[in-house]
C-alpha positions as CSV (number, residue, x, y, z in Angstrom):
1,M,7.4,13.1,-32.6
2,A,3.7,13.1,-32.7
3,G,3.6,11.2,-29.1
4,S,5.6,13.5,-27.4
5,M,3.3,16.7,-29.0
6,A,0.3,14.8,-27.4
7,Y,1.6,15.2,-24.2
8,S,3.7,18.6,-24.6
9,G,0.9,20.4,-23.7
10,I,-0.2,19.3,-20.5
11,N,3.4,18.4,-19.5
12,T,4.2,22.2,-19.7
13,K,1.0,23.4,-17.5
14,V,2.2,20.5,-15.7
15,K,5.7,21.8,-15.3
16,A,3.9,25.7,-14.7
17,M,2.6,24.0,-11.5
18,S,5.1,22.7,-10.1
19,R,7.2,26.0,-9.5
20,K,4.4,26.5,-7.1
21,L,5.3,23.7,-4.9
22,I,7.3,23.9,-1.7
23,N,10.4,23.8,-2.3
24,R,13.4,23.1,0.6
25,D,13.9,26.8,1.1
26,D,10.0,27.5,2.2
27,Y,10.5,23.7,4.4
28,N,13.6,25.4,6.3
29,R,11.5,28.9,7.1
30,I,8.3,26.8,7.7
31,I,10.1,24.1,10.3
32,A,11.8,27.0,12.1
33,L,8.1,29.1,12.5
34,E,6.6,28.6,16.4
35,T,2.9,28.5,15.9
36,V,0.1,27.4,14.0
37,S,-1.0,30.9,13.5
38,D,2.8,31.8,12.2
39,F,2.5,28.8,9.6
40,V,-0.7,29.5,8.1
41,S,0.4,33.2,8.1
42,Y,3.4,31.6,5.6
43,L,1.2,29.5,3.8
44,K,-1.4,32.9,3.1
45,K,1.6,34.2,0.7
46,H,2.8,31.1,-1.0
47,P,1.9,30.9,-4.6
48,G,1.0,27.1,-3.9
49,Y,-1.6,27.8,-0.9
50,Q,-2.7,31.7,-0.6
51,G,-6.1,31.1,-2.5
52,L,-6.6,28.0,-0.4
53,F,-5.9,29.8,2.9
54,Q,-7.4,33.0,2.2
55,K,-10.9,32.7,3.7
56,Y,-9.2,31.3,7.0
57,D,-8.4,33.6,9.9
58,E,-5.0,31.8,11.0
59,H,-5.2,33.2,14.5
60,D,-8.6,30.5,14.7
61,I,-8.2,27.8,12.1
62,H,-7.6,24.6,13.6
63,R,-5.4,21.7,12.8
64,S,-7.8,19.4,11.2
65,E,-9.2,22.6,9.3
66,A,-5.6,23.3,7.8
67,E,-5.0,19.5,6.9
68,R,-8.2,19.4,5.1
69,V,-7.1,22.6,3.1
70,F,-4.0,20.7,2.6
71,I,-6.1,17.7,1.0
72,N,-8.7,20.0,-1.0
73,G,-5.2,21.4,-2.6
74,L,-4.3,18.0,-4.0
75,Y,-7.4,17.7,-5.4
76,L,-8.3,20.8,-6.7
77,D,-4.8,20.4,-8.5
78,Y,-6.0,16.8,-9.9
79,A,-9.6,18.3,-11.7
80,R,-7.5,21.0,-13.4
81,I,-5.2,18.7,-14.9
82,Y,-8.2,16.6,-15.4
83,R,-9.7,19.2,-17.3
84,F,-7.4,19.7,-19.4
85,A,-6.5,16.4,-20.5
86,N,-7.9,14.9,-23.3
87,E,-9.4,11.4,-23.5
88,E,-6.5,9.4,-23.6
89,Q,-4.7,10.8,-21.1
90,R,-7.8,10.9,-18.9
91,S,-7.5,7.3,-18.5
92,D,-4.4,7.1,-16.5
93,L,-5.7,10.2,-14.3
94,K,-9.0,8.0,-13.6
95,L,-7.0,5.4,-11.5
96,F,-5.6,8.0,-9.7
97,F,-9.2,9.5,-9.2
98,F,-9.7,5.6,-8.1
99,R,-7.0,6.4,-5.4
100,Y,-8.4,9.2,-4.0
101,E,-12.0,8.0,-3.9
102,V,-10.4,4.9,-1.9
103,N,-9.1,7.7,0.4
104,V,-12.3,9.3,1.0
105,L,-13.4,6.6,1.6
106,K,-10.7,5.7,4.7
107,A,-11.1,8.8,5.9
108,C,-14.7,8.6,6.9
109,I,-14.0,5.2,8.6
110,R,-11.7,6.8,10.6
111,L,-14.7,9.8,11.6
112,I,-16.7,6.7,12.8
113,K,-14.2,6.0,15.4
114,S,-13.2,9.6,16.4
115,H,-16.8,10.4,16.6
116,D,-15.8,13.6,13.9
117,N,-18.6,13.9,11.3
118,A,-16.5,17.3,9.7
119,F,-15.2,15.6,6.5
120,D,-15.3,18.5,4.1
121,L,-14.1,18.0,0.0
122,S,-14.8,21.6,-0.2
123,A,-14.2,23.4,-3.5
124,F,-13.0,19.5,-5.1
125,Q,-17.2,18.9,-3.8
126,P,-19.0,19.4,-7.5
127,F,-15.7,17.3,-9.7
128,F,-15.8,14.4,-7.2
129,T,-20.0,14.4,-7.2
130,K,-19.7,14.2,-10.9
131,H,-17.6,11.9,-10.9
132,S,-18.1,9.6,-8.2
133,Q,-21.5,7.3,-6.7
134,I,-20.1,8.2,-3.2
135,D,-22.2,10.4,-0.8
136,V,-19.3,11.7,1.6
137,A,-22.1,13.3,3.2
138,R,-24.0,9.8,4.4
139,L,-20.8,8.4,4.4
140,S,-19.0,11.2,7.1
141,S,-22.2,11.0,9.1
142,S,-22.4,7.4,9.7
143,Q,-22.4,6.3,13.6
144,S,-21.5,2.6,12.9
145,M,-19.7,0.5,10.8
146,D,-22.8,-1.3,9.6
147,E,-24.4,2.3,8.5
148,Y,-21.5,2.8,6.9
149,I,-21.4,0.3,4.4
150,N,-25.4,0.1,4.0
151,N,-24.7,3.9,2.8
152,L,-22.1,2.3,0.3
153,A,-24.8,0.5,-1.5
154,D,-25.2,0.3,-5.4
155,T,-21.1,1.3,-5.5
156,Q,-18.3,-1.4,-6.1
157,Y,-17.5,-1.1,-3.0
158,Y,-20.2,-2.4,-1.0
159,Q,-19.3,-6.1,-1.7
160,V,-15.6,-5.2,-0.5
161,L,-16.8,-4.3,2.7
162,S,-20.0,-6.1,3.5
163,K,-18.0,-9.5,3.1
164,L,-16.2,-8.5,6.5
165,S,-19.5,-7.0,8.3
166,S,-20.5,-10.7,10.0
167,R,-17.2,-10.7,12.1
168,S,-17.4,-8.2,15.5
169,D,-13.3,-8.6,16.0
170,L,-12.5,-5.7,13.2
171,S,-10.7,-2.5,13.6
172,S,-10.7,0.7,11.3
173,F,-7.7,-1.2,10.0
174,D,-8.8,-4.3,8.7
175,Y,-11.6,-2.7,6.7
176,E,-8.7,-0.2,5.5
177,M,-6.6,-2.9,4.5
178,A,-9.5,-4.5,2.3
179,L,-10.0,-1.2,0.5
180,D,-6.3,-0.8,-0.3
181,S,-5.9,-4.5,-1.2
182,Y,-9.2,-3.6,-3.6
183,Y,-7.7,-0.6,-5.3
184,F,-4.0,-2.4,-6.1
185,T,-5.9,-5.4,-7.3
186,K,-8.5,-4.0,-9.5
187,S,-5.7,-1.5,-10.7
188,W,-3.4,-4.1,-11.6
189,R,-5.9,-5.8,-13.3
190,L,-7.3,-2.6,-15.5
191,K,-3.9,-1.0,-16.4
192,D,-3.9,-3.3,-19.6
193,K,-7.6,-2.1,-20.5
194,L,-6.5,1.6,-19.8
195,L,-3.6,2.1,-20.7
196,K,-1.0,1.8,-23.6
197,G,2.6,2.4,-24.7
198,D,4.8,4.2,-22.7
199,T,2.3,5.3,-20.3
200,L,1.6,1.5,-19.2
201,K,5.4,0.6,-18.9
202,A,5.9,3.2,-16.6
203,F,2.1,2.4,-14.6
204,T,3.6,-1.0,-14.6
205,L,7.2,-0.2,-13.2
206,R,5.9,2.0,-10.3
207,M,2.7,0.0,-8.9
208,G,4.3,-3.1,-9.5
209,T,7.6,-1.6,-7.2
210,E,4.9,-0.4,-5.3
211,I,2.5,-3.6,-4.1
212,D,5.9,-5.7,-3.6
213,L,7.2,-3.2,-1.3
214,L,3.9,-3.1,0.6
215,N,3.5,-6.8,0.8
216,I,7.4,-6.8,2.1
217,M,6.5,-4.7,4.7
218,W,3.0,-6.0,6.0
219,I,4.7,-9.4,6.3
220,Y,7.7,-7.7,8.3
221,R,5.2,-5.7,10.4
222,S,3.3,-9.0,11.0
223,K,5.8,-10.7,12.5
224,I,7.4,-8.3,14.2
225,M,5.0,-6.6,16.2
226,F,1.6,-9.0,15.6
227,D,3.6,-11.9,15.9
228,M,0.2,-13.3,12.8
229,G,0.5,-16.6,11.6
230,A,1.1,-17.6,8.4
231,S,-3.1,-18.5,7.0
232,D,-3.8,-14.4,9.2
233,I,-0.4,-12.6,6.7
234,F,-1.3,-14.0,3.5
235,T,-5.1,-13.1,3.9
236,N,-4.3,-9.7,3.9
237,L,-1.4,-9.6,1.4
238,I,-2.3,-7.6,-1.8
239,P,-2.5,-10.9,-4.5
240,V,0.0,-9.4,-7.0
241,C,3.7,-10.2,-7.8
242,Y,6.0,-8.1,-9.8
243,R,9.6,-8.3,-9.0
244,L,9.1,-10.5,-6.1
245,T,8.1,-14.4,-7.5
246,N,5.1,-16.4,-5.7
247,E,7.8,-18.3,-4.7
248,Q,9.5,-15.9,-2.5
249,L,6.8,-14.2,-1.6
250,M,5.7,-17.5,-0.1
251,K,9.1,-18.4,1.5
252,L,9.3,-14.5,3.2
253,I,5.4,-15.6,4.8
254,G,6.5,-19.1,5.8
255,S,9.7,-17.9,7.5
256,V,9.7,-19.0,11.2
257,T,11.7,-16.1,12.7
258,V,12.2,-11.9,11.2
259,E,16.0,-13.1,10.7
260,E,14.9,-15.8,8.5
261,F,12.6,-13.3,6.5
262,L,15.7,-11.1,6.6
263,I,17.7,-13.7,5.0
264,N,14.9,-14.5,2.6
265,L,14.5,-11.2,1.6
266,D,18.1,-10.6,0.7
267,S,17.9,-13.0,-2.0
268,T,15.1,-11.0,-4.0
269,K,15.6,-8.0,-6.2
270,Y,15.2,-6.2,-2.7
271,A,17.8,-6.9,-1.1
272,G,18.9,-3.4,-0.7
273,F,15.3,-3.1,1.6
274,V,16.7,-4.8,4.2
275,P,19.2,-2.5,6.0
276,H,15.9,-0.1,6.3
277,L,13.8,-2.7,7.8
278,K,16.4,-3.5,10.3
279,D,16.8,0.2,11.3
280,G,13.6,1.1,11.1
281,S,13.8,3.6,8.0
282,M,11.2,1.3,5.8
283,E,8.9,3.9,5.6
284,H,11.1,6.8,4.2
285,E,13.0,4.6,1.9
286,Y,9.6,3.3,0.8
287,Y,9.1,6.9,-0.4
288,R,12.4,7.0,-1.7
289,I,12.3,4.3,-3.8
290,L,9.0,5.5,-5.3
291,N,10.3,9.0,-5.8
292,R,13.0,7.8,-7.7
293,I,10.4,5.5,-10.0
294,Y,8.6,8.7,-10.9
295,K,11.3,10.5,-11.8
296,Y,12.5,7.9,-13.5
297,N,9.3,7.7,-15.9
298,A,9.3,11.1,-16.2
299,A,12.7,11.3,-17.8
300,R,12.8,7.8,-19.8
301,F,8.8,8.3,-21.2
302,P,8.4,12.1,-22.1
303,A,5.5,10.7,-24.6
304,S,3.7,9.9,-21.4
305,M,1.8,10.8,-18.3
306,S,4.7,10.1,-16.0
307,E,5.5,13.8,-16.0
308,V,1.9,14.7,-14.7
309,N,2.1,11.2,-12.7
310,Y,5.5,12.5,-11.0
311,Y,3.5,16.5,-9.9
312,L,0.6,14.2,-8.4
313,F,3.4,12.2,-6.2
314,R,5.6,15.5,-5.1
315,K,2.1,17.0,-4.1
316,D,0.9,14.4,-2.0
317,M,4.7,13.9,-0.1
318,E,4.2,18.2,0.2
319,I,0.8,17.5,1.6
320,K,2.3,15.0,3.8
321,N,5.3,17.0,4.5
322,L,3.6,20.2,5.6
323,T,0.9,17.8,8.1
324,T,4.2,16.5,10.1
325,I,5.1,20.0,9.8
326,L,2.0,20.9,11.8
327,E,2.6,18.2,14.0
328,S,5.7,18.9,15.2
329,I,4.8,22.7,15.8
330,R,1.9,21.6,17.5
331,Y,3.7,19.1,19.8
332,R,6.8,21.9,20.1
333,L,9.0,19.3,18.7
334,D,12.9,20.3,18.1
335,S,13.3,21.6,14.5
336,K,15.7,18.9,13.7
337,K,13.6,16.3,14.3
338,A,11.1,17.2,12.2
339,Q,13.6,17.6,9.7
340,E,14.3,14.6,9.8
341,N,10.9,13.5,9.6
342,L,9.8,15.2,6.1
343,L,10.0,12.7,3.0
344,I,12.6,12.1,0.1
345,L,13.9,15.5,0.6
């Protein structure tokens, strides 16, 4: 009972915030919109985004600006929850911040390729600056990967990326993969130090499953799209096994053909993932599985950070969906097709 009471305040706050998420009726209305200005006008009246979009002219806002507003919305919600949380609850939230920090790093890498230096954390900047060693302004203005890596000196990420700098054949994807692998590996190691009780149980189930699924999708893509050898596939894997044993992982990597890979996967706890690899819906199924786990954790572990985690996951999915709809409007895609592209609805 005491444990439940310790989380009642933050869970009540998050449930109130959840009422401002985009619901199915909202999505149906937004998908039917025909212009970006109509899209922004709708969000300016929605309680979850009216404050964020108020300063923008819906007739003069660019797609990239709208996307940055979405991202800032997620980060600002995170900051509100963090300020409300006690020290024990903040231990869990620090691992979420780690994820957000890596996402910022990846976004800045893409700027180098696009020659755009318009990265903007906006209202989240004061919180980010207080809790991170990263100088976003310097990173986002980097003209090359060498300069970018040098701008990460004295941070935990410098050693991760400097190991790759001697190679000339790398793309931004390779650097992003290295950052993702570092995030998952370190988070898996830190969870037992930072978390305890039901929060640790929930985190282990969610992240363990996520790592297994990401490794499965990476091996599959490597074989079907890149025709990569076993050693190259292994190099880019997240070095963590959860319900997928090390022996099973090695069999998947060593599969000579895609057919053999699918047969080997069918003998694991992830056999249900096989049809989604075959029909091309693996990304959607990946998010559906994660959604079920977050939802299960929130119901099963009320005296934990599971309700908060589930909210932040839904907010992240909301941003992905809004970005998808914005792209659909921009390219004038059929509304039915746009609906199919939405995640976990």
